[in-house]
C-alpha positions as CSV (number, residue, x, y, z in Angstrom):
1,M,5.5,-34.5,21.5
2,N,3.3,-33.9,24.6
3,V,0.2,-31.7,24.7
4,R,2.0,-28.9,26.4
5,T,4.6,-28.8,23.5
6,L,2.0,-29.3,20.8
7,L,-0.2,-26.3,21.8
8,P,2.5,-23.6,21.3
9,A,3.6,-25.2,18.1
10,T,0.1,-25.4,16.7
11,L,-0.6,-21.8,17.7
12,A,2.7,-20.7,16.1
13,A,1.6,-22.5,12.9
14,C,-1.7,-20.5,13.0
15,G,0.3,-17.3,13.3
16,L,2.6,-18.3,10.5
17,A,-0.3,-18.9,8.2
18,V,-1.6,-15.4,8.7
19,G,1.9,-13.8,8.5
20,T,2.7,-15.6,5.2
21,S,-0.6,-14.5,3.7
22,L,0.2,-10.8,4.5
23,F,3.7,-11.1,3.2
24,A,2.5,-12.6,-0.1
25,Q,0.3,-9.5,-0.7
26,A,3.1,-7.0,-0.4
27,Q,5.0,-6.0,-3.5
28,A,7.9,-3.7,-4.3
29,A,9.6,-2.3,-7.4
30,T,13.1,-0.8,-7.5
31,F,14.6,0.9,-10.5
32,S,17.5,3.2,-11.4
33,L,17.6,6.6,-13.0
34,T,20.5,7.6,-15.2
35,P,21.3,11.0,-16.9
36,F,19.6,12.1,-20.1
37,T,21.7,15.3,-19.9
38,G,24.3,16.6,-17.6
39,N,27.0,15.0,-15.4
40,N,27.2,11.3,-14.6
41,A,25.2,10.1,-11.6
42,R,22.8,7.4,-10.6
43,V,19.8,7.4,-8.4
44,S,17.7,4.4,-7.2
45,V,14.0,4.6,-6.4
46,T,12.0,1.9,-4.5
47,L,8.2,1.8,-4.4
48,D,6.9,-0.5,-1.7
49,A,3.2,-1.3,-1.8
50,L,1.9,-1.7,1.7
51,T,-1.0,-3.9,2.8
52,N,-2.9,-0.8,4.0
53,G,-3.2,0.5,0.4
54,N,-0.4,3.1,0.7
55,I,3.0,3.1,-1.1
56,D,6.3,4.0,0.5
57,V,8.8,5.7,-1.7
58,K,12.6,5.8,-1.1
59,V,15.0,7.7,-3.3
60,D,18.8,7.3,-2.9
61,V,21.8,8.7,-4.7
62,D,24.4,6.1,-5.6
63,K,27.3,7.6,-3.7
64,T,29.7,5.0,-5.1
65,L,29.4,6.7,-8.5
66,A,29.0,10.4,-7.6
67,L,27.5,12.6,-4.9
68,A,24.4,14.7,-5.9
69,D,22.0,17.0,-4.1
70,L,18.5,16.0,-4.9
71,R,16.4,19.0,-5.9
72,G,13.3,17.8,-7.7
73,I,11.5,14.5,-8.4
74,F,9.1,14.3,-11.2
75,F,6.9,11.3,-12.1
76,N,4.1,10.0,-14.3
77,V,1.3,7.7,-13.4
78,K,-0.5,5.0,-15.4
79,N,-3.9,5.8,-13.8
80,E,-4.4,9.6,-14.0
81,A,-7.7,9.3,-12.1
82,I,-5.7,9.0,-8.9
83,L,-4.1,12.5,-9.2
84,P,-6.9,14.6,-7.7
85,H,-6.8,12.2,-4.6
86,L,-3.1,11.8,-4.3
87,N,-1.3,13.0,-1.1
88,L,2.0,12.7,0.7
89,L,2.6,11.5,4.3
90,N,5.6,10.7,6.4
91,A,7.9,13.0,4.4
92,S,11.6,13.0,5.3
93,A,13.6,16.1,5.9
94,G,13.9,18.3,2.8
95,V,10.7,17.1,1.1
96,G,8.8,20.3,0.4
97,T,6.3,21.7,-2.2
98,F,4.5,19.1,-4.3
99,K,2.1,19.4,-7.2
100,F,-0.1,16.8,-9.0
101,A,-1.7,17.5,-12.4
102,A,-1.9,15.3,-15.5
103,N,0.7,16.1,-18.1
104,S,1.4,19.6,-16.9
105,V,4.1,19.6,-14.2
106,S,7.5,20.5,-15.4
107,E,8.2,22.9,-12.5
108,V,7.6,22.6,-8.8
109,G,8.8,25.3,-6.3
110,K,12.0,26.6,-7.8
111,V,12.9,23.4,-9.7
112,K,12.4,22.7,-13.4
113,L,12.8,19.6,-15.5
114,Q,12.8,20.9,-19.0
115,G,14.8,20.5,-22.2
116,E,15.5,17.4,-24.4
117,P,11.8,16.7,-24.9
118,T,12.5,13.4,-26.7
119,L,14.4,12.1,-23.7
120,N,12.8,14.1,-20.9
121,P,10.2,12.0,-19.0
122,C,8.1,15.1,-18.8
123,G,8.1,15.6,-22.6
124,S,7.2,19.0,-23.9
125,T,4.1,19.5,-21.7
126,G,5.0,18.2,-18.3
127,C,4.8,15.2,-16.0
128,D,1.9,14.2,-13.8
129,G,3.6,15.2,-10.5
130,G,6.5,16.9,-9.0
131,I,8.1,17.1,-5.6
132,E,10.7,19.7,-4.6
133,I,13.6,18.6,-2.4
134,G,15.5,21.2,-0.3
135,Q,16.7,24.5,-1.7
136,D,19.4,25.8,-4.0
137,G,22.9,25.4,-2.7
138,L,24.4,23.1,-0.1
139,K,24.5,25.7,2.6
140,G,27.5,24.2,4.2
141,G,26.1,20.7,4.0
142,K,22.8,21.6,5.8
143,D,20.9,21.4,2.5
144,D,22.7,18.4,0.9
145,Y,20.0,15.8,0.4
146,Q,21.4,12.5,-0.9
147,S,18.1,10.7,-0.1
148,A,14.4,11.4,0.4
149,S,11.4,9.3,1.3
150,W,7.7,9.7,1.7
151,T,4.4,7.7,1.6
152,F,1.9,8.1,-1.2
153,T,-1.7,7.8,-0.1
154,R,-5.2,8.6,-1.3
155,K,-7.3,11.3,0.4
156,D,-10.5,9.4,-0.6
157,G,-9.3,6.3,1.3
158,Q,-9.0,4.1,-1.7
159,A,-6.0,1.9,-2.1
160,L,-3.0,2.6,-4.3
161,T,-1.2,-0.2,-6.1
162,L,2.0,-0.5,-8.1
163,A,-0.1,-0.9,-11.2
164,D,-0.9,2.8,-10.9
165,F,2.8,3.5,-11.6
166,E,4.3,0.6,-13.5
167,G,5.7,1.2,-16.9
168,M,5.7,5.0,-16.4
169,S,8.8,7.3,-16.5
170,W,10.3,9.3,-13.6
171,G,12.7,12.2,-13.7
172,I,15.1,13.7,-11.2
173,R,16.9,17.1,-11.1
174,A,20.0,17.1,-9.1
175,T,22.7,19.7,-8.5
176,S,26.1,19.8,-6.8
177,V,27.1,16.6,-8.6
178,G,30.6,15.3,-8.3
179,T,33.1,13.5,-6.0
180,G,34.9,14.7,-2.9
181,N,35.1,18.5,-2.7
182,S,34.6,18.9,-6.5
183,R,30.9,19.2,-6.8
184,E,30.2,21.8,-9.5
185,G,28.1,19.6,-11.8
186,S,24.4,19.2,-12.4
187,T,22.3,16.5,-14.0
188,K,18.8,15.4,-15.1
189,L,18.0,11.8,-14.9
190,S,15.2,9.5,-16.1
191,G,14.1,5.9,-15.5
192,V,11.0,3.7,-15.8
193,V,9.1,1.9,-13.1
194,P,9.3,-1.9,-13.8
195,K,6.5,-4.3,-13.5
196,P,6.8,-5.9,-10.0
197,P,7.4,-9.7,-9.8
198,A,4.3,-11.7,-9.3
199,A,3.6,-12.3,-5.6
200,E,4.3,-15.9,-4.5
201,P,1.1,-17.7,-3.5
202,P,0.8,-18.4,0.2
203,R,2.3,-21.7,1.3
204,D,0.0,-24.6,2.0
205,I,-0.3,-24.1,5.7
206,P,-3.3,-25.3,7.6
207,E,-5.9,-22.7,8.4
208,P,-6.3,-21.9,12.2
209,T,-9.5,-24.0,12.4
210,T,-7.7,-26.9,10.8
211,A,-4.7,-26.6,13.0
212,L,-6.9,-26.6,16.1
213,G,-8.5,-29.7,14.8
214,I,-5.1,-31.4,14.5
215,L,-4.4,-30.3,18.1
216,V,-7.6,-32.0,19.3
217,V,-6.8,-35.2,17.5
218,A,-3.2,-35.3,18.6
219,A,-4.2,-34.6,22.2
220,G,-6.7,-37.5,22.1
221,A,-4.1,-39.8,20.7
222,A,-1.6,-38.8,23.4
223,A,-4.2,-39.5,26.1
224,S,-5.0,-42.9,24.6
225,R,-1.3,-43.8,24.7
226,R,-1.0,-42.9,28.3
227,S,-4.0,-45.0,29.2
228,V,-2.5,-48.0,27.4
229,E,0.9,-47.6,29.0
230,R,-0.6,-47.3,32.5
231,G,-3.0,-50.2,31.9
């Protein structure tokens, strides 16, 4: 390998070291919600912890089982101290009114998650937060939300982590549940945020300063070989 080839490779190694470190810091947790009352359906939720301290949330109806119009998403947090500072950014179409208050949210907008207190993630008093999705009725398909997404952030600039949510229950209210043109059902679902897998430690890749040191040594060795060959 000549010096010209060695330089890009070394710089690439430096970049890879930084990129690997950032990737190792990111974590995600995906879980499913299934009915505790109502028609059969399934919804998956993914919480993706970003390196900037925010958390991306993606909610998707499993259309292979049944169609469902998302109407309300309710959740609990492990760290209630975040609630006064919690905020939503980058909301997808349909994401509307939201409310955050410890153990007191069972209704948001025109959507309720009540009944079955022993199975309901909001219990008999309420969840810690709720987000309304769309409005009542499909409106010819214009208000049929099979998915929703947003970003959780803190207004005080502090970082959120999956530890703020892990082990806590979520609930979803969905209407117009069914298959094909038969969508007269409704359902209430629940699920629990799992503990995310431990992040893999960064690979043993030379630090940029070490990599540059290797470049200098290799360049010197190459120059010495050329001197000997010409001599």
